[in-house]
C-alpha positions, 0 to 999 in steps of 0.5 A: 797788856805787854804786847804791842796792839798797834792802833786799837779801835774801840766802838761803844754801843747801847743796844742790849745784847741778848741771846736765844735763851732770852737772857740779856746783858746791860744796854751797853757793849764795846767792840775792841779791835786791835790792828795787830797781836790780838792773841796770846795776850794777858790783858786787863779790861775794865768795863764802865756803865751807867745805872740807867743801862743796867736793864734790871740787872743787879750790880752785885752780879755783873760779870764780863761776857765775850762774843767773837761773832758780833753778838750772835753767841757769847761765852761767860768770862767772869770778873775779878772785881766789881766797883758799884760806886764807880760803876765798873767791872774788871777782868784780867788774864784776857787772851784776845779782844772782840765784843764785850758786854756785862751780864748777870752771873745768875742769868748768863748768856747761853751755851756757845754752839761752835758747830752743828752738822748732819750727814746720812749714813748706813745707820740713819742720819748722824748729827754732830755738834760742838760747843765752845763754852757751856754754863749750867747746860743740862743737855740737848733735845734733838728735834726733827722736821720734814719741812716748814709746814710739818712741825718739829718732833723730838727724836732724842736727848743728849746730856750736857756738860754742865758748866765748862770753859773747854770745847765739848763734842756731841753726837746722835744718830737718828735711826728711825727715819720717815721713809718718804722724806727725801730731805730732813731738817734738824735743830737742837733745843739746849736746855739749862739746868733750870729748864730754860730752853734755846733753839739753834738754827736748823740744818738740812740733811738730804737723803740719796737713793742709789738704786731702785728698791721695793720694800716689803708691805706692812702689815703682812698679812693684811686685811683691808689696807697695806702700806707700800714703800718704794724708791727710784734714784732718778725720774723714771716711768714707774709701774706698780702692779699686783699679781695673783699666784697664777701670775694674773695681773689683778690691779695697777696701784701706781703708774707714772713718772717718779723720783725719790722715795714714795710711801703709799696706802693701797686698798685691798677690798675685793681681793680674796684671801691668798698670796699675791706678788707686788711688782715694781718696774722702773726703767729696766729694773724690776723688783718683786715682793710677796704679800698675803691677804687674809679675810 
């Protein structure tokens, strides 16, 4: 490199550098840390290795991979020349230095996910993410969970950009949300062209309740059971009661302190056919919904 790098610290390690999609590099890496001018370079880097460090990879397919976060994510940088007799791989035109290893071009290290965020909107939960580089990226399966014990469910898919050295931005809106969930978790399952998948770290999205609400029951009309959904923004004494068309209270469905969203099943056995009113009282707020029972 033409730039003055100052004091350069080179640390060699012999731990296999792997990735969430189970691809692995050789059993050697280098951390290269200049004390100054570590940007805008045009450096040439030659990585050496021993045959015993190949980790089952072919010398004819070795190329350089770079990590800027200590080996958590990797970008495929390529190679200019390979010398299997000298056990070296060389690449020029390098703009900055960090952690480097050798991996196989036929089993590259994964898509480098630069950011993954989520926020609640009027349309649902909007997810956005960005990749720094991609190699054979078929796309992303979007998975959702209501918590650690609830498991993961695929809620969508967004196609990838194949192979790209440029940042790519993606978004997805999850509009069909489970009503009672006050917090949701999301993760991305990145799928390669060959079908191999790797899973991102999950993110958590909180859902707010701005005011008390009582949604219409379903089904409506109902016969034996109905689903009731309501929400209150803060802990309040809540009473949910059912009245007939004459204004007589026929049942108390829920009573006690509540906060956030609630979804519950209520039994309608013993009620004659007719029109009823579901009434929610929460603090000084009252909400009413009409429902019909048929026999």
